[in-house]
C-alpha positions in Angstrom: 0.0 0.0 0.0 1.1 3.5 -0.8 4.7 4.5 -0.9 7.9 3.9 1.1 10.1 6.8 0.1 10.0 10.5 0.8 10.5 13.9 -0.7 14.2 14.6 -0.1 16.7 14.3 2.7 16.6 18.1 3.0 12.9 17.8 4.2 13.7 16.4 7.6 13.4 17.1 11.3 13.9 15.1 14.5 10.1 14.7 14.9 7.5 12.8 13.0 5.3 15.5 11.2 1.7 15.6 12.2 2.4 14.7 15.8 2.9 17.0 18.8 6.0 19.0 17.9 7.3 18.4 21.5 7.5 14.6 20.8 11.1 13.6 20.1 12.0 11.1 17.4 12.9 8.6 20.2 9.5 8.9 21.7 7.9 8.6 18.3 9.9 5.4 17.8 8.6 3.9 21.1 5.0 4.9 20.3 4.9 3.7 16.7 6.9 0.5 17.1 4.9 -0.3 20.2 1.6 0.2 18.4 2.5 -2.5 15.8 2.8 -5.1 18.5 -0.3 -3.9 20.3 -2.3 -4.3 17.1 -1.0 -7.9 16.7 -1.6 -8.7 20.4 -5.3 -9.9 20.1 -4.2 -12.6 17.6 -3.0 -16.1 18.2 0.2 -17.2 16.5 -1.9 -19.4 14.3 -3.8 -16.3 13.0 -0.5 -14.5 12.2 0.8 -17.0 9.6 -2.1 -17.2 7.1 -2.2 -15.7 3.6 -5.7 -15.9 2.1 -4.9 -14.3 -1.3 -1.9 -12.7 -3.0 -2.8 -9.1 -1.8 -2.8 -10.3 1.8 0.3 -10.7 3.8 0.5 -12.7 7.1 0.6 -10.6 10.3 4.0 -11.8 11.2 5.3 -10.9 7.8 4.3 -7.3 8.4 6.0 -7.3 11.8 9.1 -8.7 10.2 9.2 -6.6 7.1 9.2 -3.3 8.9 11.9 -4.6 11.2 14.0 -5.7 8.1 13.6 -2.2 6.8 15.4 -0.7 9.8 18.0 -3.4 10.0 18.8 -3.2 6.2 18.6 0.5 5.5 19.4 2.1 8.9 21.4 -0.1 11.1 23.7 -1.8 8.5 24.3 1.6 6.9 25.0 3.6 10.1 26.7 1.0 12.2 29.6 -0.8 10.5 29.9 -3.4 13.2 26.2 -4.3 13.3 25.5 -7.9 12.5 22.0 -8.9 11.3 20.0 -11.3 13.5 19.9 -13.8 10.6 21.0 -12.8 7.1 18.6 -15.4 5.6 15.6 -13.4 6.9 16.5 -10.6 4.5 15.4 -12.8 1.7 12.2 -13.7 3.4 11.1 -10.2 4.4 12.3 -8.0 1.6 9.3 -6.8 -0.4 10.1 -5.0 -3.7 13.7 -3.8 -3.4 15.4 -5.7 -6.2 18.5 -3.4 -5.9 19.3 -4.9 -2.4 18.8 -8.5 -3.2 16.3 -11.3 -4.1 13.1 -11.8 -2.2 10.7 -14.6 -1.4 7.6 -14.5 -3.8 4.8 -12.3 -2.5 2.2 -15.0 -3.3 4.0 -17.5 -1.1 4.4 -15.5 2.1 1.9 -17.8 3.8 4.4 -20.7 3.5 6.9 -19.1 5.9 6.3 -21.1 9.1 9.8 -20.2 10.4 11.0 -17.9 11.9 8.2 -18.2 14.4 6.1 -15.3 15.7 8.1 -15.4 19.0 11.4 -15.2 17.0 10.2 -12.2 15.0 9.2 -10.4 18.2 12.6 -11.1 19.7 14.2 -9.7 16.5 12.1 -6.6 16.8 13.4 -6.2 20.4 17.0 -6.6 19.2 16.6 -4.0 16.5 14.9 -1.6 18.9 17.8 -1.9 21.3 20.3 -1.4 18.5 18.5 1.7 17.3 18.8 3.5 20.6 22.1 5.3 19.9 21.0 6.2 16.4 17.9 7.8 17.7 20.1 10.0 19.9 22.5 10.8 17.0 19.6 11.7 14.7 19.0 15.0 16.6 22.3 16.2 15.0 22.1 14.3 11.7 19.3 15.4 9.3 19.9 12.5 6.9 19.7 9.9 9.6 16.6 11.6 11.0 15.0 11.6 7.6 15.7 7.9 7.1 14.3 6.9 10.6 11.2 9.1 10.0 10.7 7.5 6.6 10.9 4.1 8.3 8.3 5.0 10.9 5.9 6.3 8.3 6.5 3.0 6.4 5.6 1.1 9.6 2.4 3.1 10.0 1.4 2.0 6.5 2.0 -1.6 7.5 -0.1 -1.2 10.7 -3.0 -0.4 8.5 -2.2 -3.3 6.2 -1.9 -5.6 9.2 -5.5 -4.8 10.1 -7.0 -5.0 6.6 -5.2 -8.2 5.9 -6.3 -9.9 9.1 -9.9 -8.9 8.4 -9.7 -10.9 5.2 -8.0 -13.8 6.9 -10.7 -14.0 9.6 -13.5 -13.5 7.1 -12.2 -16.4 5.1 -12.5 -18.7 8.2 -16.0 -20.4 8.1 -16.3 -19.6 11.8 -16.0 -15.9 11.2 -13.9 -15.2 14.3 -13.6 -11.5 15.3 -10.2 -9.8 15.6 -11.7 -8.2 18.8 -15.3 -9.0 19.6 -15.3 -6.2 22.2 -14.8 -3.4 19.6 -17.3 -0.6 20.2 -19.9 0.1 17.6 -19.5 3.4 15.8 -21.8 6.1 17.1 -25.4 5.4 16.0 -26.7 8.4 14.1 -28.4 9.3 10.9 -26.2 10.7 8.2 -27.0 14.3 7.2 -28.7 14.7 3.8 -26.2 14.8 0.9 -25.6 18.3 -0.4 -23.4 19.7 -3.1 -20.5 21.9 -2.0 -19.5 24.3 -4.8 -15.8 24.9 -5.4 -14.6 27.8 -7.6 -12.0 26.0 -9.6 -9.3 28.2 -11.2 -5.6 27.7 -10.7 -4.8 25.8 -7.6 -1.6 24.4 -6.1 -1.4 20.8 -5.1 1.4 18.6 -3.8 3.5 18.8 -0.7 4.9 22.3 0.0 8.6 22.7 0.6 9.6 22.8 4.3 10.8 20.8 7.2 7.9 18.4 7.2 8.1 14.8 6.0 6.3 13.7 2.9 6.6 10.8 0.4 8.3 11.5 -2.9 5.1 10.9 -4.9 3.6 14.0 -3.3 6.2 16.2 -5.0 6.8 18.6 -6.6 4.1 21.1 -5.7 2.6 22.4 -8.9 -0.2 24.4 -10.4 -3.3 22.7 -11.8 -6.2 24.4 -13.6 -9.7 23.3 -12.4 -13.1 24.1 -13.8 -15.7 25.0 -11.3 -17.1 21.9 -9.7 -19.0 20.6 -6.7 -18.2 17.8 -4.2 -20.7 15.8 -2.4 -20.8 16.8 1.2 -20.1 13.3 2.5 -19.2 9.8 1.4 -21.8 7.6 -0.2 -23.6 5.5 2.4 -24.5 1.8 2.6 -28.2 2.7 2.2 -27.5 4.7 -0.9 -25.4 2.0 -2.3 -28.2 -0.6 -1.6 -30.5 1.5 -3.8 -28.0 1.0 -6.7 -28.0 -2.7 -6.0 -31.8 -2.9 -5.9 -32.0 -1.0 -9.1 -30.0 -3.7 -10.9 -26.7 -1.9 -10.9 -24.7 -5.1 -11.0 -26.8 -6.4 -13.9 -26.6 -3.3 -16.2 -23.6 -3.4 -18.4 -24.2 0.1 -19.6 -23.1 1.5 -16.2 -19.7 -0.2 -16.2 -16.3 0.3 -17.7 -15.4 -2.6 -19.9 -12.8 -4.0 -17.5 -15.2 -3.5 -14.6 -18.0 -5.4 -16.3 -15.7 -8.2 -17.0 -14.7 -8.3 -13.4 -18.3 -8.4 -12.3 -19.0 -11.3 -14.6 -15.8 -13.2 -13.7 -16.0 -12.7 -10.0 -19.8 -12.8 -9.6 -19.9 -9.5 -7.7 -23.3 -8.4 -6.6 -22.5 -6.4 -3.5 -19.4 -4.9 -1.6 -16.9 -7.3 -0.2 -17.8 -8.6 3.3 -21.6 -8.1 2.9 -23.7 -11.2 3.7 -25.7 -12.7 0.9 -29.0 -11.3 2.3 -27.5 -7.8 2.5 -28.2 -7.5 6.2 -24.8 -8.0 7.8 -21.2 -7.1 7.2 -18.0 -8.7 8.4 -15.9 -6.3 10.4 -12.9 -6.5 12.7 -15.5 -6.9 15.5 -17.0 -9.9 13.6 -20.3 -10.1 11.8 -22.5 -7.1 12.6 -25.7 -5.5 11.2 -25.0 -3.1 8.3 -25.4 0.5 9.4 -27.4 2.1 6.6 -26.0 5.6 7.4 -22.3 4.6 7.5 -20.1 5.0 4.3 -20.1 2.0 2.0 -16.6 0.5 2.0 -14.7 -2.4 0.5 -15.7 -1.4 -3.0 -13.5 -1.4 -6.1 -12.9 1.6 -8.3 -15.1 -0.1 -10.9 -18.0 -0.2 -8.5 -17.5 3.4 -7.4 -17.4 4.6 -11.0 -20.5 2.6 -11.9 -22.4 4.0 -9.0 -21.4 7.5 -9.9 -22.6 7.0 -13.5 -25.9 5.5 -12.2 -26.3 8.6 -9.9 -25.7 11.0 -12.8 -22.5 12.2 -11.3 -18.8 11.3 -11.4 -15.8 10.7 -9.1 -13.6 13.7 -8.2 -10.1 14.0 -9.5 -7.4 14.0 -6.9 -6.6 17.6 -7.7 -10.3 18.5 -7.0 -10.2 16.5 -3.8 -6.9 18.1 -2.5 -8.0 21.6 -3.4 -11.1 21.2 -1.2 -9.2 19.4 1.6 -6.1 21.6 1.8 -7.5 24.0 4.4 -9.3 21.4 6.4 -8.0 20.0 9.7 -6.8 16.4 9.8 -9.5 15.0 11.9 -12.2 12.4 11.6 -12.9 8.7 12.3 -9.3 7.5 12.2 -7.4 4.7 14.0 -7.3 6.6 17.2 -11.1 6.7 17.4 -11.0 2.9 18.2 -14.1 1.9 16.2 -12.0 0.3 13.4 -15.1 0.7 11.1 -16.6 3.5 9.0 -19.2 5.7 10.8 -22.0 7.9 9.6 -21.1 11.6 9.0 -21.6 13.7 12.1 -22.6 17.0 10.6 -23.8 18.8 7.4 -21.3 20.6 5.2 -18.2 19.3 3.6 -17.1 16.4 5.9 -15.4 13.0 6.0 -12.5 14.3 4.0 -10.2 12.4 6.4 -10.9 9.0 7.9 -13.8 6.5 7.6 -12.8 5.2 4.1 -10.1 6.0 1.5 -11.8 7.8 -1.3 -11.4 6.6 -4.9 -10.6 9.4 -7.3 -11.0 9.5 -11.1 -7.2 10.1 -11.4 -4.7 7.5 -12.5 -1.7 7.2 -10.1 0.9 9.0 -12.1 4.0 11.1 -11.5 3.5 14.8 -11.0 5.3 17.1 -13.5 9.0 17.2 -12.6 8.8 14.2 -10.2 12.1 12.9 -9.1 12.3 9.7 -6.9 14.9 9.4 -4.2 18.3 8.2 -5.4 19.3 4.6 -4.6 17.2 1.7 -3.3 14.7 3.9 -1.4 13.6 5.5 -4.7 12.7 2.1 -6.1 9.2 1.8 -4.7 7.1 4.7 -6.0 8.0 5.4 -9.5 7.8 1.8 -10.8 4.2 1.5 -9.6 2.9 4.6 -11.5 1.0 2.5 -14.0 -2.4 0.9 -14.1 -3.4 2.0 -10.6 -5.8 4.7 -9.3 -5.2 7.4 -6.7 -7.1 7.3 -3.4 -7.2 10.1 -0.9 -8.0 10.9 2.7 -7.2 7.9 4.8 -9.6 5.6 6.5 -10.8 4.3 9.8 -7.5 2.3 10.2 -5.1 5.2 9.4 -3.2 7.0 12.1 -4.1 10.7 12.4 -0.4 11.8 12.4 0.2 9.8 9.2 -2.0 12.0 7.0 -2.0 15.3 5.2 -4.0 16.8 2.4 -1.2 16.0 -0.2 -1.0 12.4 0.8 -1.5 10.0 -2.1 -2.1 6.3 -1.9 -3.0 4.0 -4.8 -4.6 0.7 -5.6 -5.5 -1.4 -8.7 -9.0 -0.7 -9.8 -10.3 -4.2 -9.0 -9.1 -4.3 -5.4 -11.6 -4.3 -2.6 -10.0 -5.7 0.5 -8.9 -2.3 1.8 -11.3 0.2 3.4 -12.1 1.9 0.1 -15.2 4.1 -0.4 -16.0 7.2 -2.4 -17.8 10.5 -2.7 -19.4 12.0 -5.8 -18.5 15.1 -7.8 -20.1 17.0 -10.6 -19.3 19.9 -13.0 -20.8 23.3 -12.5 -20.6 24.5 -16.1 
């Protein structure tokens, strides 16, 4: 998911952007690294080794991969005498970095029974201890601070993946076990009526601004975009609204679908969002099977489904430039990981809302390089650029995203058929 590189070593600080500026990089390390293990804590070791489809990685693989990142790119680079816990593990837990060596096939991560979960946790502890002097040194070393900050943002991405992947794993179990049966239900409320929020268009600036704050390299460079006047839906499309599309034969009307989307519907037999029960009454969540909240945003839908719904509704999806222009002055707040619901919730108020949290929003924009884009030099620049093909940009984060991980310029991306992530959408339309 998303990217694992950043704007430039010059854009660094000793704190993780988005957090309280008084938090040191060392404190951020403890907080973020500790959260990964707390998120895995409700799971048995048996839960943590399963891979249910190629897009899903086992929980223990996530815990190991982010640890490999720090061992390979930070410790081995900064400490000449550092010795890896086990060199063979670098083959197992490398993801896409061909410039640093071969890797185990992504589709076969579920076959890695050893090292055990306990051994991976011990490895994490070893790496944490070895990082202590580097965290202190980073206060005087901007390049080192950048690299550690990059790694922590990378770990936050995998925290979200850990949760979305284990949801698919548990849903695939005929018993339907919950990740946490005690998860609180989102606030019960009626979504405000959808309204159209007019935006003036014109020349707008998008992308991460220069400065001391961290960003991924795919958010740069900041550049001007010309927009026609447009309107955004005030909130995300709800389950109840999406049910109307289903009831109206939306999955049976080829005229509503892009060609590839219609082929996907026919091949996969789609007739509702992922995780909905056959009767359309229940949805599988991290809290187990629960009644569908009609007012909550629909989620776990593909780009194809979002685009077909927009066509059915006489609207369209927003471009990522339109989305960012509207979100740029809004505070980063909403139903995010810190809320603790781990599920989308109904919008709380009228007006333009839910720009951050609840569900990642599909846009109409292909995931492409911005004009003048330059990836990082070396291995850390390998991730973003080579994925800028055949994927669509999503914006805004979701209910499993950490609040300090987001900003208006943040871009993530998925293939248009993918649904296992918390993916939703809002509508847009032209004003002239």
